[in-house]
C-alpha positions as CSV (number, residue, x, y, z in Angstrom):
1,X,-2.0,-17.6,13.1
2,X,-5.6,-16.7,11.0
3,X,-5.7,-16.1,6.6
4,X,-6.6,-12.3,8.8
5,X,-4.5,-11.6,10.4
6,X,-1.6,-13.2,8.3
7,X,-2.5,-10.3,5.8
8,X,-3.4,-7.3,8.3
9,X,0.3,-8.4,9.7
10,X,1.8,-7.1,6.0
11,X,-0.1,-4.5,5.6
12,X,1.1,-3.1,9.6
13,X,4.8,-4.4,8.9
14,X,5.1,-2.7,6.1
15,X,7.8,-0.9,6.5
16,X,9.5,-3.5,9.2
17,X,12.8,-4.4,6.8
18,X,14.4,-6.3,10.0
19,X,11.8,-9.4,11.4
20,X,11.5,-12.6,9.9
21,X,8.3,-13.9,7.2
22,X,7.6,-17.7,7.9
23,X,6.7,-19.4,4.0
24,X,3.6,-20.1,4.5
25,X,2.8,-16.3,5.8
26,X,4.9,-15.8,2.5
27,X,2.6,-17.8,-0.1
28,X,-0.8,-16.7,1.5
29,X,-0.1,-13.3,1.5
30,X,1.1,-13.5,-2.5
31,X,-2.1,-15.6,-2.6
32,X,-4.4,-12.9,-1.4
33,X,-2.7,-10.3,-3.1
34,X,-2.7,-11.8,-6.4
35,X,-6.2,-13.1,-6.0
36,X,-7.2,-8.7,-5.5
37,X,-4.9,-8.3,-7.7
38,X,-7.2,-9.9,-10.0
39,X,-10.6,-9.5,-8.8
40,X,-9.3,-5.5,-8.7
41,X,-8.5,-5.5,-12.7
42,X,-11.4,-5.7,-13.5
43,X,-13.6,-3.6,-12.0
44,X,-15.0,-0.6,-14.6
45,X,-12.5,2.0,-16.5
46,X,-14.1,3.7,-14.0
47,X,-12.4,2.8,-10.5
48,X,-9.4,1.5,-12.3
49,X,-7.5,3.9,-10.7
50,X,-8.2,1.0,-6.8
51,X,-6.3,-1.2,-8.8
52,X,-3.5,0.9,-9.3
53,X,-3.7,2.7,-5.8
54,X,-3.9,-1.2,-4.7
55,X,-1.3,-1.6,-6.8
56,X,1.1,1.1,-5.4
57,X,0.2,0.7,-2.2
58,X,1.4,-3.0,-2.5
59,X,4.8,-2.2,-3.4
60,X,7.6,-1.4,-0.2
61,X,5.0,-3.5,1.8
62,X,5.8,-6.6,-0.5
63,X,9.6,-6.1,-0.6
64,X,9.8,-5.7,3.1
65,X,7.6,-8.9,3.1
66,X,10.6,-10.2,0.3
67,X,13.5,-9.1,2.4
68,X,12.1,-10.3,6.0
69,X,11.1,-14.0,3.9
70,X,15.3,-13.9,2.9
71,X,16.1,-13.2,6.2
72,X,14.4,-16.1,7.8
73,X,15.9,-18.1,5.0
74,X,19.3,-17.8,7.0
75,X,20.5,-15.1,4.3
76,X,21.1,-11.4,4.2
77,X,18.9,-8.7,2.5
78,X,21.6,-7.9,-0.5
79,X,20.3,-11.8,-2.1
80,X,17.0,-9.6,-3.3
81,X,19.8,-8.1,-5.8
82,X,19.8,-11.4,-7.3
83,X,16.5,-10.6,-9.4
84,X,18.3,-8.0,-11.0
85,X,19.9,-11.1,-13.0
86,X,17.9,-11.5,-16.1
87,X,15.3,-15.0,-16.0
88,X,18.1,-16.6,-14.1
89,X,17.3,-13.8,-10.9
90,X,14.1,-14.4,-10.8
91,X,14.3,-18.5,-10.9
92,X,17.3,-17.7,-7.8
93,X,14.8,-15.9,-5.5
94,X,11.8,-18.7,-6.3
95,X,14.7,-21.0,-4.8
96,X,15.0,-18.5,-2.4
97,X,11.3,-18.2,-1.3
98,X,10.8,-22.1,-1.4
99,X,13.5,-22.7,0.8
100,X,12.2,-24.0,4.3
101,X,13.4,-21.4,7.0
102,X,16.9,-21.6,8.4
103,X,17.4,-23.1,11.7
104,X,19.4,-20.5,13.6
105,X,16.1,-17.3,12.0
106,X,13.5,-19.6,14.4
């Protein structure tokens, strides 16, 4: 799948919490969103609303993609709550999203 197709999938599956997201697709989308956030964050103050709109619009699709990525590693969606543990939770979640896809999830 091409990069534009992968990013389009991010937006079209914004409310799909049941599918799977492969590791490469997850990181391509994260990279694109970070780059877009950096570019939009440097817009003049008059256009700051565009940055805010992008950031708010990305929340639910981002959570859905994270849930799909967790499911792709063979874990239950409930693992998303691990991030609520200060510091350790973020590191644990990073380890989860860096994990390869589970054999039974393909």
